[in-house]
C-alpha positions in Angstrom: 92.3 67.7 71.4 90.9 68.4 74.8 93.5 67.8 77.6 92.3 65.6 80.5 93.8 65.1 83.9 95.4 61.8 82.7 97.0 63.8 79.9 100.9 63.5 80.4 101.3 67.2 79.1 99.1 68.3 82.1 101.1 65.9 84.5 104.3 67.4 83.2 102.9 71.0 83.6 101.8 70.5 87.0 104.8 68.8 88.2 107.2 71.8 86.7 105.0 74.5 88.5 105.2 72.4 91.6 109.1 72.7 91.5 109.1 76.5 91.6 110.5 77.4 95.0 109.2 80.1 97.2 110.4 83.7 96.3 111.0 82.6 92.7 108.8 83.1 89.6 108.6 81.6 86.2 107.0 82.7 83.0 104.2 80.5 81.2 106.7 79.9 78.5 109.5 78.8 80.8 107.2 76.3 82.4 106.2 75.2 79.0 109.7 74.7 78.0 110.8 73.0 81.2 107.7 70.7 80.9 109.1 69.6 77.3 106.2 71.6 75.6 108.1 74.6 74.1 105.7 77.2 72.4 102.7 75.8 74.4 102.5 78.8 77.0 98.9 79.2 76.3 98.2 75.7 77.4 100.0 76.1 80.7 97.9 79.2 81.2 94.6 77.3 80.5 95.6 74.3 82.8 96.5 76.9 85.6 93.2 78.7 85.1 91.2 75.5 85.4 92.8 74.5 88.7 90.2 73.5 91.3 89.9 76.1 94.1 92.0 75.4 97.2 94.7 73.9 95.0 98.0 73.6 96.7 100.0 74.1 93.5 101.9 77.2 93.6 100.2 78.6 90.5 100.9 82.2 91.8 104.6 81.7 90.9 103.7 81.9 87.3 103.9 85.2 85.4 103.5 86.8 81.9 106.7 87.3 80.0 107.4 90.7 81.0 106.9 89.8 84.7 103.3 90.9 85.0 100.4 89.1 86.4 97.8 87.8 83.9 94.4 89.6 84.2 91.8 87.3 85.8 88.2 87.8 87.0 87.6 87.8 90.8 90.3 88.2 93.2 93.0 86.5 91.3 95.4 89.1 90.5 95.4 90.7 94.0 95.6 87.3 95.6 98.6 86.5 93.3 100.5 89.6 94.1 99.7 89.3 97.9 101.1 85.7 97.8 104.1 86.5 95.8 104.9 89.7 98.1 104.5 87.2 101.2 107.3 85.2 99.7 109.5 88.2 99.2 109.0 88.9 95.7 109.3 92.6 94.9 107.4 94.3 92.4 108.4 97.5 90.4 106.1 100.8 90.5 104.6 99.6 87.2 103.3 96.4 88.9 105.6 93.8 87.5 108.2 91.6 88.8 112.0 92.0 87.8 112.6 88.6 86.3 116.4 89.0 86.3 116.3 89.0 90.0 113.3 86.7 91.0 113.4 84.3 88.0 113.5 80.5 88.9 116.6 79.0 87.5 115.9 75.2 87.8 119.7 74.0 87.7 120.5 76.6 90.4 120.6 74.9 94.1 118.7 76.8 96.6 
């Protein structure tokens, strides 16, 4: 089944990503779990990859399981890193984010 914009799964994914606060990150798997779609990390990645240009959704706050930026064509990875750094997210020398310090914890009050 090909998801459409009216698909409630997409709406839950988008709403979950929209809840990630500045300076925090989540993994694709965490977004899927929080959206009630455990095991659907690839669906999250596909939905975020298909966002329209100029979207205000904080897609840049979603990372791979190990805290890395997913490879994309074009300026995507550099733009994602720049946006995260602007929010105060720190990268290790290997180019990853320390998820222990930057992970979004939905139950935590800012």
